[in-house]
N, C-alpha and C positions, 0 to 999 in steps of 0.2 A: 278515274284518271287512266288514260291509256298507258300501256307500258312503253309506248314510243314517244310519249310527251316529255320534252326536255323541260327542266325547271331552273329558274334563277335561284341560286342558293348562296348563302354566306359561307365562306371558308375561314372567317375570323378576320383579325386585323393584320395588315401588313406591318411588320415591325419597323421597316425603314421609313414608311410615310405616316403610319398611324391611321391610314384609311382602311375601310372595310374592303376586303377582297371578295368579289362575287364571281361566280362561275355559272355558266349554263351547263347543267348536269343532265346526264341521261341515266335512266334506271340501270343498275348493275355496273356502272362505270366507276373508275377510280375516284373521280371528283365527287360523285354522288356519295361514295363511302366516306371521303374526307369531310364532306358537308354534314353527313349524318353524325359522325364522331363529334364535330364541332357543336352541332345543335344539342346533342345529348349532354356534353360536358357543360355547355352554357345553362341548360335546364337544371342540371344537378347543382351547379353553383347557386342559381336563383332559388331553388328549393331550400338549400342550406341557409341562405341569407334570410329569406322570408320566415323559415322555421325559427331562426334565432330571434327575429323581431317579435314573432308571435309568442315565443316562450317567455320573453321578458315581460310582455303584456302592457307596456307603457306607451305604445305608439298611438298617435292621434288618428282619427278617421282619415284626415288628409294624407298622413304618411302612409297609412295602409292602402288608401286609394291609389297612391303612386305606383303600387305594385301590380295593379290590375292589368294595365296594358302589357307590360313585359311578361307577366304570367300567361296572359291570353296568347301572346305571340309564341311563347315557348311551348305551350300546350298544343297550339295549332301545328307547329313544326313537328312535334313528336307524333301527333296523330297522322300527319302526312307521311312520316317515316314508316309508321306501322301499316298504313294503307298500302304504301308502295311495296312493302315486304310481302303482303298478301296477294299481290297481283301476279 
């Protein structure tokens, strides 16, 4: 990814409307920093929830499968953050 490439990123939910707030961010910008913080917090919460479910050990395959898409999205976002930091 070029360092000049803007990215559409989530900044979380708008408390007034409940809708997801999105921004076109640029590497090194303030919105990029806010999006990174949001993505890392969301990933940390997801890791905690999935860890708790796995620890109990009583989830069905269908319940565990429901975590695959959000875990993939969180991992993809975190990898994107790491890649951008290396450029």
